[in-house]
ZAKE-850684 format. One record per residue: residue in three letters; x, y, z of N, C-alpha, C in turn. Coordinates in steps of 0.02 Angstrom, whole numbers, padded with zeros to 5 digits, always signed. Atoms other than C-alpha are relative to their C-alpha. Layout:
ZAKE-850684
alaXYZXYZXYZ ...
end
This chain:
ZAKE-850684
met-00009+00073+00020-01737+00018+00619+00002-00044+00057 ser-00039+00049-00029-01702-00127+00722+00068-00010+00012 thr-00058-00001-00001-01550-00135+00785+00029-00057+00004 his-00031+00065+00013-01517-00313+00768+00002-00017-00061 asn-00003+00006+00074-01520-00290+00595+00080+00024-00053 leu-00038-00024+00019-01382-00284+00477-00017+00064-00047 pro+00014-00073+00044-01357-00125+00353-00028-00059-00056 lys+00038+00026+00081-01454-00158+00180+00061-00010-00033 gly-00055+00022+00048-01367-00229+00052-00016-00055-00067 pro+00014+00036+00046-01391-00323-00107-00033-00078+00006 gln+00044+00066-00024-01505-00484-00096+00023-00046-00027 ala-00029+00052+00033-01417-00583-00231+00027-00054+00032 his-00026+00052-00013-01353-00740-00218+00071+00014+00032 pro-00079-00020-00014-01170-00729-00119+00042-00024-00044 trp-00063+00010+00074-01089-00812-00264-00004+00044-00053 leu+00006-00057+00050-01172-00686-00387+00008+00071+00048 gln-00017-00040-00024-01109-00553-00266+00078+00001+00004 gln-00092+00005-00008-00926-00628-00252-00001+00006-00071 phe+00000-00012+00078-00949-00632-00456+00009+00059-00018 gln-00021-00079+00018-00958-00452-00455+00048+00023+00042 trp-00069-00031-00033-00836-00414-00328+00052-00012-00038 leu-00084+00021+00004-00683-00499-00413-00025+00030-00075 thr+00002-00034+00058-00759-00432-00582-00002+00063-00021 arg+00003-00057+00009-00808-00266-00561+00028+00053+00054 gly-00051-00025-00064-00728-00219-00399-00027+00070+00016 glu-00013-00059-00043-00724-00029-00361-00084+00025-00029 glu+00061-00016+00027-00896+00000-00488-00049-00039+00037 tyr+00056+00035-00041-00994-00128-00393-00012+00034+00064 leu+00010-00034-00062-00954-00035-00241-00042+00055+00003 lys+00020-00065+00009-00998+00125-00294-00058-00001-00020 glu+00088+00019+00019-01174+00053-00362-00037-00022+00068 cys+00012+00005-00054-01198-00006-00184-00005+00050+00043 his-00015-00053-00041-01147+00141-00111-00064+00061-00026 gln+00046-00036-00002-01281+00228-00197-00072-00009+00015 leu+00073+00034-00038-01418+00111-00167-00028+00000+00071 tyr+00012+00015-00085-01392+00091+00017+00029+00040+00049 gly-00024-00031-00046-01290+00224+00064+00074-00006+00023 asp-00074+00014-00030-01130+00254+00176+00023-00054+00045 ile-00005+00072-00027-01153+00069+00257-00044-00037-00038 phe+00033+00042+00071-01206-00078+00160+00046-00043+00005 thr-00022+00066-00022-01189-00261+00187+00018-00037-00060 leu+00003+00047+00055-01114-00376+00050+00034-00058+00020 arg-00003+00047-00033-01080-00556+00059+00065-00044-00068 val-00050+00004+00073-00900-00571-00049+00052-00045+00023 ser-00041+00049-00001-00804-00700+00048-00008-00050-00019 ser+00021+00063+00020-00789-00866+00007-00032-00044+00049 asp+00045+00033-00044-00876-00927+00156-00065+00053-00003 ser+00055-00048+00007-01019-00781+00129+00002+00022+00076 thr+00014-00024-00065-00986-00701+00298-00019+00070-00015 pro+00036-00057-00005-01081-00549+00313+00063+00044-00004 his-00056-00068+00008-00959-00387+00262-00029+00063+00006 val+00024-00056-00011-00995-00221+00322+00049+00039-00035 phe-00054-00063+00017-00920-00068+00215-00034+00044+00021 ile+00014-00060-00023-00920+00097+00275+00026+00052-00004 ser-00035-00068+00028-00889+00260+00216-00033+00058+00047 asn+00009-00047-00068-00963+00353+00373+00058+00019+00029 pro-00050-00004-00046-00841+00432+00449-00007-00003+00076 gln+00006+00021-00065-00902+00442+00620-00011-00062+00026 ile-00014+00064-00027-00931+00266+00623+00064-00041-00013 ile-00075+00009+00041-00753+00245+00528+00021+00011+00076 arg-00009-00023-00048-00712+00336+00696-00008-00058+00062 glu+00007+00054-00043-00789+00211+00825+00036-00062-00019 val-00049+00055+00019-00719+00063+00717+00075-00010+00025 phe-00080+00013-00024-00536+00115+00745+00006+00019+00081 ala-00024-00006-00056-00556+00167+00913-00041-00056+00029 ala+00037+00051-00028-00659-00001+00972+00063-00051+00021 asn-00048+00040-00030-00563-00113+01090+00005-00048-00028 thr-00009+00081+00031-00481-00277+01027-00040-00053+00019 lys+00049+00058-00039-00581-00371+01144-00066+00005-00044 gln+00048-00005+00030-00723-00317+01041-00002-00006-00074 leu-00003+00001+00067-00669-00304+00861+00082+00015-00014 asp-00091+00010+00032-00487-00359+00791-00013-00030-00073 ser-00024+00017+00071-00399-00383+00623+00029-00074+00013 gly-00036+00062+00010-00304-00539+00568-00029-00034-00044 lys+00025+00048+00035-00326-00701+00510-00076-00007+00001 glu+00080+00006-00009-00516-00714+00582-00045+00051-00047 ala+00030-00045+00035-00560-00567+00494+00034-00005-00087 gly-00005+00013+00087-00506-00627+00314+00076-00002-00027 asn-00053-00012+00023-00330-00581+00319+00053-00081-00013 his-00015+00080-00023-00266-00779+00275+00084+00023-00023 pro-00076+00031-00013-00074-00832+00288+00028-00029-00044 phe-00035+00060+00046-00046-00931+00133+00077+00022-00039 leu-00082-00028+00017+00091-00822+00065+00019+00035+00042 leu-00036-00027-00047+00141-00705+00203+00032-00036+00044 gly-00018+00044-00060+00151-00850+00347-00041+00017+00046 glu+00049-00008-00056+00071-00865+00501+00002+00047+00043 his-00025-00068-00066+00167-00737+00613+00013+00058-00044 ser+00009-00067+00013+00150-00592+00488-00049+00039+00022 leu+00040-00063-00030+00098-00433+00550-00077-00002-00014 val+00055-00007+00033-00052-00443+00437-00064-00035+00027 val+00036+00076-00015-00113-00616+00497+00000+00010+00082 gln+00001-00015-00069-00072-00568+00685-00079+00028+00038 ser+00068-00032-00048-00213-00526+00815-00003+00011+00062 gly-00003+00008-00069-00242-00494+01000+00071+00045+00027 glu-00044-00004-00049-00102-00478+01112+00077+00000-00044 arg-00062+00019+00056+00018-00554+00979+00006+00050-00046 his+00002-00048+00016-00006-00443+00876+00025+00090+00008 ile-00046-00038-00036+00043-00296+00990+00060-00001+00009 glu-00093+00021-00015+00217-00380+01030+00018+00015-00065 his-00052+00016+00063+00268-00407+00846+00004+00083-00014 arg+00011-00064+00021+00202-00216+00810+00048+00045+00065 lys-00040-00033-00039+00309-00153+00966+00080-00006-00029 leu-00045+00013+00022+00454-00247+00887+00038+00035-00081 leu-00030-00026+00069+00457-00181+00695-00013+00049+00001 ala+00023-00077-00004+00385+00001+00735+00084+00036+00008 pro-00058-00030-00016+00555+00077+00798+00037+00011-00083 pro-00059-00030+00066+00646+00052+00631-00030+00039-00061 phe+00053-00058+00062+00503+00152+00527+00001+00067+00037 his+00026-00068-00023+00510+00296+00637+00066+00053+00032 gly-00056-00035-00051+00631+00441+00715+00050-00001-00055 glu-00053-00028+00025+00797+00480+00670+00031-00066-00035 arg-00001+00071+00042+00803+00292+00592-00010+00016-00072 ile+00011+00019+00068+00715+00332+00441+00029+00065-00043 gln-00030-00051+00035+00797+00495+00409+00074-00012-00028 ser-00057+00027+00041+00962+00404+00360+00003-00010-00040 trp+00040+00021+00079+00869+00328+00218+00008+00053-00047 gly+00012-00055+00033+00842+00496+00145+00054+00002-00079 glu-00050+00000+00028+01015+00498+00062+00008-00053-00070 ile+00023+00070+00039+00991+00319+00011-00029-00001-00049 ile+00060-00016+00020+00839+00340-00079-00002+00045-00058 arg-00019-00045+00061+00901+00495-00189+00064-00041-00030 gln-00064+00033+00041+01056+00403-00236-00034-00056-00044 ile+00032+00047+00053+00954+00252-00297-00037+00033-00050 thr+00023-00033+00057+00836+00379-00391+00027+00022-00042 val-00063-00033+00064+00987+00467-00485+00021-00049-00036 gln-00036+00040+00053+01064+00314-00524-00044-00044-00054 glu+00049+00040+00033+00895+00216-00600-00003+00071-00057 ala+00030-00040+00052+00836+00394-00678+00065+00023-00070 asn-00065-00004+00037+01028+00409-00765-00003-00057-00053 thr+00012+00062+00042+00978+00252-00864-00053+00020-00053 trp+00039-00007+00048+00833+00331-00946+00026+00037-00052 pro-00017-00013+00063+00838+00354-01128-00025+00068-00013 ile+00022-00066+00010+00826+00539-01179-00031-00005-00066 gly+00043-00013+00064+00682+00578-01315-00033-00080-00015 lys+00021+00070+00025+00623+00407-01310-00051-00032+00063 ser+00073-00006-00057+00446+00331-01233+00031-00065+00062 leu-00014+00019-00076+00483+00256-01056-00062-00032+00038 ser+00060+00029-00037+00363+00138-00957+00006+00014+00066 leu-00012-00007-00063+00362+00223-00793-00010-00052+00061 his+00007+00030-00063+00296+00098-00692+00055-00056+00012 gln-00072+00045+00000+00442-00031-00728+00053+00026+00031 ser-00061-00027-00033+00574+00087-00685-00029+00036+00064 leu+00007-00033-00074+00485+00159-00525-00004-00074+00038 glu-00006+00041-00029+00462-00022-00483+00063-00033+00014 met-00057+00016-00006+00639-00069-00513+00049+00041+00050 met-00002-00052-00037+00671+00094-00402-00011-00033+00074 ser+00036+00006-00074+00578+00038-00261+00003-00066+00020 leu-00016+00042-00018+00626-00119-00255+00083-00022+00025 glu-00092-00012+00001+00826-00068-00254-00006+00005+00065 val-00005-00037-00068+00779+00050-00110-00033-00045+00057 ser+00019+00043-00039+00677-00085-00008+00051-00050+00004 leu-00044+00051-00018+00799-00229-00013+00079+00028+00041 arg-00050-00030-00039+00940-00100+00035-00017+00022+00086 val+00013-00016-00059+00851-00041+00179-00024-00046+00047 leu+00014+00063-00027+00774-00211+00228+00048-00051+00014 leu-00040+00063-00007+00923-00318+00203+00087+00042-00014 gly-00055-00018-00007+01061-00201+00186+00042-00007-00089 lys-00042-00003+00063+01194-00196+00039+00023-00069-00031 leu-00023+00053+00017+01195-00359-00050+00030-00027-00056 ala-00040+00010+00053+01302-00451-00158-00026+00001-00084 ser+00051-00021+00062+01251-00386-00349-00034-00052-00028 glu+00033+00053+00017+01206-00566-00409-00060-00015+00024 gln+00050+00019-00070+01101-00612-00243-00059+00075-00025 asn+00043-00079+00010+01017-00416-00269-00035-00026-00057 gln+00029+00029+00076+00973-00461-00448-00050-00053-00015 lys+00057+00075+00006+00895-00630-00425-00055+00019+00041 leu+00062-00005-00044+00791-00570-00278-00038+00058-00035 lys+00060-00060+00038+00722-00400-00383-00024-00034-00053 glu+00041+00010+00045+00675-00517-00519-00043-00042+00022 leu+00045+00067-00013+00587-00655-00419-00043+00049+00055 leu+00048-00049-00031+00503-00511-00316-00055+00034-00060 thr+00036-00033+00039+00454-00430-00470-00056-00042-00054 thr+00006+00062+00038+00389-00601-00551-00059+00001+00066 phe+00057+00006-00030+00287-00623-00391-00053+00045+00019 leu+00062-00048-00007+00204-00457-00369-00035+00016-00073 asn+00045-00005+00046+00161-00468-00543-00028-00059-00034 pro-00010+00062+00019+00109-00630-00573-00046-00013-00077 asn+00035+00012+00057+00015-00593-00723-00071-00056-00036 ile+00060+00045-00011-00148-00705-00695-00067+00028-00051 ser+00063-00034+00041-00318-00674-00800-00047-00003+00041 ile+00065+00003-00056-00487-00640-00711-00015-00061+00014 leu+00020+00073-00035-00540-00823-00720+00058-00025+00019 gln-00052+00016-00035-00389-00864-00639-00004+00030+00082 ile+00011-00033-00065-00411-00731-00494-00070-00017+00022 ile+00055+00043-00031-00597-00797-00469+00014-00075+00009 phe-00007+00077-00033-00534-00991-00455+00035+00005+00067 leu-00048-00004-00062-00393-00927-00343-00037+00032+00081 his+00028-00023-00042-00523-00834-00238-00036-00047+00042 phe+00029+00030-00058-00593-00983-00166+00050-00048+00008 leu-00065+00043-00022-00476-01074-00042-00006-00055-00027 phe-00012+00075+00008-00517-01249-00074+00004-00009-00096 leu-00009+00006+00065-00475-01216-00261+00077+00004-00025 arg-00079-00019+00000-00290-01173-00225+00032-00054-00001 trp-00021+00072+00013-00214-01341-00292+00066+00028-00027 asp-00072-00003+00041-00028-01347-00321+00004-00060-00058 leu+00017+00046+00038-00041-01460-00469+00061+00009-00053 gly-00051-00006+00039+00149-01439-00523+00014+00090-00038 pro-00028-00083+00013+00254-01276-00593-00038+00039-00061 trp+00024-00047+00059+00157-01243-00742-00082+00024+00017 ser+00050-00027-00028-00016-01220-00628+00010+00060+00018 thr-00021-00080-00025-00048-01050-00585+00008+00000+00077 trp-00011-00003-00078-00049-01091-00386+00060-00021-00007 gly-00055+00020-00001+00103-01184-00431+00052+00030+00002 lys-00047-00060-00003+00208-01052-00501-00008+00056+00050 ile-00011-00063-00058+00158-00935-00367+00043-00038+00056 leu-00030+00048-00045+00224-01058-00232+00043-00010-00013 arg-00063+00010+00017+00392-01098-00330+00014+00071+00011 arg-00053-00074-00008+00440-00915-00327-00006+00012+00070 lys-00005-00029-00069+00384-00886-00166+00053-00045+00037 gln-00031+00069-00022+00496-01046-00128+00064+00025+00002 gln-00081-00049+00026+00652-00940-00210+00008+00060+00044 ile-00040-00074-00052+00628-00795-00094+00024-00028+00069 asp-00020+00025-00062+00612-00893+00054+00059-00030+00013 glu-00075+00017-00012+00775-00974+00028+00046+00056+00021 ile-00040-00072-00024+00864-00807+00009-00013+00028+00068 ile-00010-00017-00075+00788-00748+00162+00014-00036+00040 tyr-00048+00038-00062+00839-00887+00270+00056-00005-00007 ala-00080+00004+00004+01009-00874+00211+00007+00063+00017 gln-00013-00074-00018+01008-00688+00258-00009-00008+00075 ile+00013+00032-00079+00936-00747+00427+00077-00039+00012 ala-00051+00023-00025+01064-00862+00450+00073+00020+00011 gln-00046-00022+00001+01203-00785+00401+00029+00065+00054 arg-00003-00057-00053+01177-00645+00525-00005-00034+00075 arg-00015+00040-00062+01152-00773+00655+00063-00024+00030 gln-00063+00024+00000+01320-00844+00622+00058+00056+00007 gln-00059-00075+00010+01421-00672+00584-00060+00057+00036 pro+00016-00049-00023+01314-00558+00712+00052+00067-00005 asp-00049-00073+00011+01368-00378+00674-00041+00059+00037 pro+00018-00065-00019+01318-00233+00792-00012+00061-00021 ser-00013-00068+00028+01358-00100+00674-00060+00005-00059 arg+00026-00011+00041+01236-00144+00550-00070+00027+00008 thr+00052-00039-00012+01076-00040+00527-00065-00014-00046 asp+00064+00007+00032+00965-00127+00408-00067-00032+00045 val+00047-00001-00062+00799-00160+00475+00007-00088+00030 leu+00010+00060-00014+00826-00372+00478+00027-00007+00049 ser-00040-00001-00059+00974-00327+00584-00030+00019+00062 leu+00030-00040-00066+00877-00199+00700-00056-00041+00021 ile+00041+00052-00026+00742-00340+00716+00008-00052+00032 met-00034+00053-00050+00841-00478+00772+00026+00020+00052 ala-00040-00021-00070+00925-00385+00883-00043+00034+00069 ser+00062-00036-00079+00758-00315+00991-00036-00074+00031 arg+00032+00057-00059+00668-00421+01128-00059+00001-00003 tyr+00076-00006-00030+00501-00448+01163+00000+00006+00087 asp+00004-00038-00064+00450-00395+01349+00031-00082+00031 asn-00040+00056-00029+00503-00580+01394+00065-00009+00009 gly-00084+00033+00000+00681-00568+01345+00009-00033-00064 glu-00007+00046+00050+00656-00683+01201-00012+00034-00065 ser+00004-00035+00063+00684-00625+01016-00046-00054-00051 met+00069+00034+00037+00573-00669+00858+00059-00062-00035 thr-00044+00061+00044+00630-00850+00784-00007+00020-00076 asp-00008+00004+00064+00672-00878+00617-00057+00006-00064 val+00073+00002+00027+00502-00912+00560-00032+00058-00008 glu+00024-00061-00017+00442-00760+00628+00030+00054-00048 leu-00044-00066+00036+00577-00635+00554-00017-00021-00082 his+00011+00011+00059+00534-00733+00389-00037+00045-00021 asp+00085-00018+00021+00351-00707+00383+00002+00074+00003 glu-00004-00067+00005+00394-00515+00436+00017+00030-00048 leu-00032-00011+00046+00517-00500+00307-00034+00012-00057 leu+00028+00006+00052+00419-00556+00179-00062+00040-00028 thr+00039-00042+00001+00284-00460+00224+00011+00072-00027 leu-00032-00071-00007+00390-00293+00222+00006+00015-00079 met-00025+00007+00062+00451-00356+00041-00040+00027-00053 thr+00070-00005+00054+00293-00369-00052-00049+00052+00009 gln+00057-00067+00009+00175-00237+00017+00040+00051+00019 gly-00031-00050+00011+00284-00107+00050+00027+00039-00085 pro+00003-00011+00066+00338-00084-00131-00055+00018-00046 glu+00056-00012+00046+00196-00095-00206-00045+00045+00010 ile+00045-00063-00007+00099+00042-00125+00046+00053-00041 thr-00040-00058+00016+00256+00138-00159-00029+00023-00080 val+00003-00027+00086+00258+00111-00347-00070+00023-00020 thr+00068-00017+00014+00081+00136-00374-00025+00068+00019 thr+00007-00069-00014+00067+00294-00274+00052+00048-00060 leu-00053-00040+00055+00211+00369-00370-00019-00001-00058 ala+00026-00009+00075+00160+00322-00546-00071+00037+00003 arg+00053-00049+00001-00009+00412-00506+00020+00068+00004 ala-00040-00090-00013+00086+00564-00433+00013+00022-00084 phe-00027-00027+00057+00188+00579-00595-00055+00007-00044 tyr+00035-00009+00073+00045+00547-00714-00066+00069+00018 trp+00037-00061-00011-00076+00679-00618+00046+00071-00013 ile-00038-00067+00011+00067+00813-00608+00004+00019-00070 leu-00018-00019+00084+00109+00810-00794-00050+00003-00043 arg+00078-00010+00031-00076+00796-00831-00024+00064+00016 his+00011-00058-00022-00093+00951-00748+00058+00049-00004 pro-00041-00043-00005+00023+01089-00792+00019+00057+00056 pro-00005-00032-00061-00014+01216-00672+00024-00031+00058 val-00028+00003-00061+00018+01114-00541+00080-00029+00005 leu-00080-00006+00014+00199+01047-00615+00037+00057+00022 glu-00007-00057-00004+00219+01222-00638+00004+00027+00079 lys+00003-00035-00073+00181+01275-00462+00075-00045+00038 leu-00044+00022-00036+00288+01124-00384+00068+00005-00021 leu-00067-00021+00040+00438+01156-00501+00028+00073+00034 gln+00000-00069-00049+00420+01326-00415+00040-00003+00057 glu+00004+00014-00081+00432+01266-00255+00072-00048+00013 leu-00075+00053+00000+00594+01122-00289+00042+00068-00001 asp-00046-00059+00038+00676+01281-00382+00021+00037+00072 ser-00010-00011-00053+00666+01360-00221+00059-00004+00051 val-00036+00011-00046+00776+01268-00121+00059-00029-00035 gly-00058+00030+00034+00897+01227-00258+00021-00088+00014 glu-00034+00091-00008+00994+01043-00250-00004-00013+00070 asn-00004+00016-00083+00964+01042-00051-00050-00035+00003 leu+00058+00043-00021+00858+00915-00065-00012-00069+00065 asp+00000+00045-00041+00896+00824+00102-00076-00009+00010 val+00057+00022-00032+00756+00736+00206-00046+00050+00034 lys+00043-00054-00034+00712+00891+00314-00040+00053-00044 thr+00015-00043+00045+00714+01002+00168-00083-00012-00044 val+00055+00038+00023+00591+00887+00077-00055+00000+00042 ser+00040+00019-00061+00485+00846+00230-00051+00062+00004 gln+00021-00055-00004+00436+01023+00229-00035+00053-00046 leu+00030-00036+00064+00381+01075+00064-00075-00012-00005 pro+00076+00006+00006+00196+01114+00062-00028-00021-00042 tyr+00026-00007+00056+00156+01110-00108+00005-00090-00019 leu-00010+00061+00016+00241+00933-00117-00025-00047+00028 asp+00041+00034-00058+00157+00878+00045-00073-00007-00027 ala+00085+00001+00019-00026+00917-00025-00020-00053-00077 ile-00010+00031+00072+00023+00834-00205+00003-00096+00027 tyr-00018+00091-00023+00065+00667-00098-00055-00002+00037 lys+00073+00008-00037-00096+00690+00005-00053-00009-00039 glu+00063-00009+00055-00202+00723-00152-00023-00058-00038 thr-00006+00058+00034-00133+00581-00233-00017-00082+00026 leu+00040+00054-00031-00179+00456-00097-00076+00005+00002 arg+00061-00016-00011-00341+00539-00076-00036-00033-00052 ile+00025+00021+00054-00388+00500-00258-00028-00047-00036 tyr-00023+00057+00012-00318+00346-00264+00025-00041+00037 pro-00049+00061-00067-00271+00243-00104+00004-00040-00039 pro-00027+00056-00004-00171+00115-00140-00056-00065+00024 pro+00059+00052-00043-00270-00015-00016-00058+00052+00000 gln+00067-00019-00009-00469+00023-00042-00022+00018+00035 phe+00027+00017-00058-00490-00029+00112+00047-00015+00071 ala-00042+00008-00072-00424-00012+00304+00002-00082+00014 phe+00002+00071-00021-00388-00180+00370-00072-00015+00033 pro+00101+00030-00004-00578-00283+00386+00019-00010+00094 arg+00010+00014-00085-00609-00295+00586-00063-00061-00007 gln+00051+00058-00014-00705-00460+00648-00029+00010+00090 val+00019-00011-00078-00824-00419+00800-00012-00069+00028 lys-00019+00053-00037-00789-00536+00930-00040-00002+00044 ser+00067+00001-00048-00924-00481+01054-00053+00045-00031 thr+00055-00050+00020-01085-00386+01034+00019+00080-00014 leu-00037-00077-00011-01046-00211+00981-00051+00033-00031 gln+00060-00048+00005-01175-00068+00969+00045+00058-00043 ile-00032-00065+00052-01115+00070+00842-00042+00040-00025 gln+00058-00019+00017-01240+00202+00822-00066-00037-00006 asp+00071+00030-00004-01415+00116+00766+00023-00072-00031 tyr+00008+00054+00012-01327-00038+00736+00033-00052+00054 gln-00026+00046-00056-01290-00186+00840+00015-00077-00035 phe-00055+00056+00046-01161-00303+00753+00022-00059+00045 glu+00008+00053-00052-01152-00480+00822+00068-00047-00016 pro-00072+00029+00004-00992-00595+00839+00004-00027-00061 gly+00006+00022+00058-00921-00635+00667-00007+00033-00053 thr+00017-00059+00068-00989-00499+00548+00062+00025+00000 ile-00064-00023+00025-00835-00401+00465-00008+00071-00006 leu+00008-00067+00001-00822-00221+00471+00056+00018-00047 ser-00046-00028+00032-00725-00139+00339+00000+00075-00031 pro+00000-00067+00042-00691+00048+00317+00009+00004-00073 cys-00028-00018+00085-00682+00090+00127+00025+00062-00010 ile-00028-00073+00003-00559+00232+00106-00024+00017-00058 his+00003-00026+00058-00593+00251-00085-00071+00038+00002 leu+00064-00031+00004-00779+00287-00046-00012+00055+00039 thr+00017-00043-00072-00740+00385+00128+00039+00065-00058 his-00029-00050+00030-00599+00480-00001-00047+00030-00063 his+00047-00016+00054-00746+00516-00134-00054+00044+00029 arg+00067-00013-00018-00884+00589-00012+00004+00084-00037 glu+00015-00070+00041-00944+00753-00095-00002+00052+00076 asp+00001-00044-00055-00967+00839+00086+00069+00010+00021 leu-00077+00002-00022-00783+00814+00127+00040+00034-00043 tyr-00054-00022+00065-00704+00829-00038-00036+00023-00069 pro+00051-00005+00060-00801+00934-00156+00045-00018-00076 gln-00016+00021+00080-00786+00889-00351+00057-00054+00016 pro-00060+00045-00026-00681+00722-00267+00028-00032-00048 glu-00033+00018+00053-00653+00665-00451+00050+00038-00017 gln-00045-00066+00037-00537+00819-00492+00065-00014+00056 phe-00062+00002-00054-00353+00816-00414+00015+00059+00000 lys-00017-00066-00021-00337+00957-00325+00048-00001+00083 pro-00051-00010-00058-00186+00984-00204-00023+00054+00048 glu+00021-00052-00038-00260+01143-00142-00039-00001+00048 arg+00044+00013-00047-00379+01067-00051+00029-00027+00076 phe-00050+00017-00058-00231+01007+00087+00017+00061+00011 leu-00044-00053-00023-00171+01171+00091-00069+00055+00048 glu+00051-00056-00022-00348+01251+00137-00039-00029+00060 arg+00032+00012-00048-00401+01138+00272+00040-00067+00031 glu-00028+00053-00045-00349+00994+00407-00048-00061+00002 phe+00054+00059+00011-00437+00809+00386-00001-00036+00057 ala-00003+00040-00078-00474+00702+00541+00029-00053-00044 pro-00045+00066+00046-00389+00520+00509-00048-00039+00013 tyr+00064+00046+00023-00563+00453+00510-00034+00027-00070 glu+00022-00018+00050-00602+00565+00362+00053-00014-00052 tyr-00045+00001+00059-00437+00567+00274+00040-00061+00029 leu-00033+00070-00011-00363+00373+00285+00028-00031-00031 pro-00032+00022+00053-00247+00327+00161+00036-00061+00006 phe-00039+00052-00029-00145+00194+00271-00049-00038+00062 gly+00047+00004-00055-00288+00151+00381-00009+00035+00068 gly-00009-00041-00061-00311+00185+00554-00006-00032+00073 gly+00005+00027-00060-00340+00137+00738+00072-00038+00015 asn-00049+00058-00015-00215+00001+00803+00044-00040-00070 arg-00022+00035+00065-00197-00064+00618+00027+00040-00040 arg-00009-00048+00048-00137+00082+00536+00086-00015-00034 cys-00072+00009+00018+00027+00053+00425+00046+00006+00025 ile-00053-00015-00048+00184+00044+00522+00050+00039-00048 gly-00037-00048+00046+00264+00107+00369-00016+00060-00044 val+00040-00057+00035+00171+00265+00321+00064+00056+00007 ala-00051-00040+00006+00323+00371+00377+00052-00018-00040 phe-00046+00015+00051+00448+00275+00266-00023+00025-00057 ala+00022+00001+00100+00345+00273+00103-00019+00089+00017 gln-00004-00049+00019+00298+00460+00130+00065+00014-00001 leu-00058-00024+00009+00484+00489+00126+00017-00015-00062 glu-00033+00021+00071+00526+00389-00023-00039+00020-00048 ile+00027-00037+00068+00386+00456-00130-00006+00050+00000 lys-00012-00072+00012+00422+00629-00091+00059+00011-00033 met-00077-00003+00015+00616+00596-00101+00002-00028-00084 val+00008+00003+00055+00580+00525-00272-00030+00047-00053 leu+00007-00057+00035+00472+00660-00325+00025+00064-00017 ala-00030-00053-00002+00568+00779-00281+00078+00003-00052 thr-00052+00024+00008+00729+00695-00338+00003+00018-00098 val+00000+00018+00111+00666+00668-00547-00035+00071+00000 leu+00025-00065+00041+00569+00828-00555+00047+00052+00005 ser-00056-00058-00009+00701+00939-00503+00052-00006-00040 gly-00057+00020+00060+00824+00857-00616-00010-00025-00070 trp+00015+00010+00075+00735+00795-00766-00063+00018-00023 asp+00066-00053+00039+00609+00875-00903-00046-00074-00007 leu+00044+00049+00019+00473+00747-00914-00065+00022-00028 val+00070-00013+00023+00308+00738-01017-00034-00076-00015 leu+00028+00063+00007+00184+00599-01036+00004+00009-00087 asp-00022+00032+00071+00200+00502-01204-00087-00020-00010 asp+00089+00025+00004-00010+00520-01240-00002-00052-00067 ser+00019+00055+00065+00019+00407-01390-00004-00073+00025 lys+00000+00071-00023+00039+00267-01258-00033-00005+00072 ser+00047-00009-00077-00016+00342-01088-00084-00021-00001 val+00066+00013-00003-00177+00295-01022-00036+00077-00015 lys+00072-00050-00016-00336+00438-01042+00006+00015+00077 ala+00053-00019-00057-00390+00536-00890-00053-00043+00024 pro+00069+00027-00018-00521+00438-00812-00049+00031-00025 ser+00078-00035+00008-00703+00493-00851-00025+00012+00077 lys+00006-00025-00060-00776+00591-00723-00060-00052+00057 asn+00063+00044-00028-00905+00444-00674+00028-00055+00017 ser-00012+00045-00013-00768+00319-00669+00038-00003+00069 phe-00014+00005-00063-00719+00245-00502+00099-00037-00002 ala-00070+00038+00005-00552+00143-00583+00050+00049-00021 pro-00065-00053-00005-00369+00225-00567+00025-00021-00075 pro-00036+00011+00054-00281+00230-00722+00072-00059+00006 pro-00032+00059-00007-00189+00079-00746+00072+00014-00008 ile-00059-00017-00031-00011+00093-00667+00053-00014-00072 asn-00048+00029+00037+00067-00015-00796+00006+00038-00075 gly+00024-00016+00068-00009+00088-00952+00032+00080+00000 ile-00034-00058-00016+00088+00262-00892+00068+00002-00053 his-00084-00009+00036+00235+00306-01020-00003+00065-00001 val-00002-00067-00014+00323+00468-01012+00063+00005-00044 val-00050-00025+00043+00452+00536-01128+00058+00048+00027 ile-00058-00048-00047+00618+00618-01046+00046+00043-00061 lys-00024-00057+00053+00670+00767-01156+00070+00014+00044 gly-00069-00035-00015+00823+00810-01049+00010+00022+00076 arg+00000-00039-00064+00900+00865-00892-00017+00065-00011 arg+00031-00082-00009+00827+01028-00826+00067+00037+00020 asn-00048-00035+00001+00941+01166-00815-00023+00052+00072 leu+00047-00028-00068+00906+01243-00622+00018+00077-00013 ser-00009-00083+00005+00994+01407-00681-00025+00052-00023 
end
């Protein structure tokens, strides 16, 4: 083949491809994968830019390793700043992205996150103690409240009760806008995002964001006026950090990064937790084996113990394999002509490693549609074969914290409470050929009671 050609893909009009993308999503990707292989081209952005989807591990490895002068993410690659802001890490590229990442990464690694393990456990127990015994419970709603509480405590510290509740309510509606597929299609096109007042779809979203913005800026102002070096919340730690030139983040930069962490982190955590509970409770042998492991450590559920439980780790990894919350790693835009294997990509082309398709390769993961935690006890996978949080210089900075929170919640709940799926309300297991995950807001459980470890 000519190296100047893009990988093959549908020849339909870009508008039709965008419609298929928005209405059929993963099913459309699976069809393209079956027709064109593990690298193909779609035109699914509103400006019809060529978008190359990749599930070939060797090509993904080269994408992750590429120099940022050849391949970079950020706003130019389609990560628009409309809701998160121009200074969000998601939107930044080049040297600015590297500078922001250096300031944001330390609070989410090392000893710092270890101190948050007990906070996560306490909040989990507090929420679980409100669960009604013998009645059906929407797992997603409860997990969302739990995760938002953890997120706000870690990011902002302990807020006044009224302010904390208001912010949780605003974030809940912001993360769950309850809009129709027609409205999603409408908002896909940037030129159709009109603010027609508080009753319009885009207008509602902007007004909710404005209320969240006011609280964030108030928190920043409070810390500017009353600095407290003993505070260990993420906002205070970032405010105390400095760029290499000695300057600190501006209020706008702090706002954009905090809003990104508030909205992106909990969503991934809740989605993963809901699906993990679903699969564990759907497969009794998995539940039994996990409970044996948890019971072997008794009530000693500290961070070090939980992080070293092999079967819990395998369940965590398999959940993220079978239904990774982000279906794709961050898209990269080609900056200068880039040669990868038989393909020569020209500037402007978007390359997007497809996590879901990669995680469902039969050659890597036999019987990929089946939930089999044991596969992660049997072998190690390379970072371009297993990539639930992306890779390269765009790997999620909150991976370690997300792993800690998910494992701590699973261990705390399952060791202390006896849960079963409510089959009268819960979704059924997806069919063998289905690419769609079980809807997390459709998972219900019944709390049978507290477990007696003795």
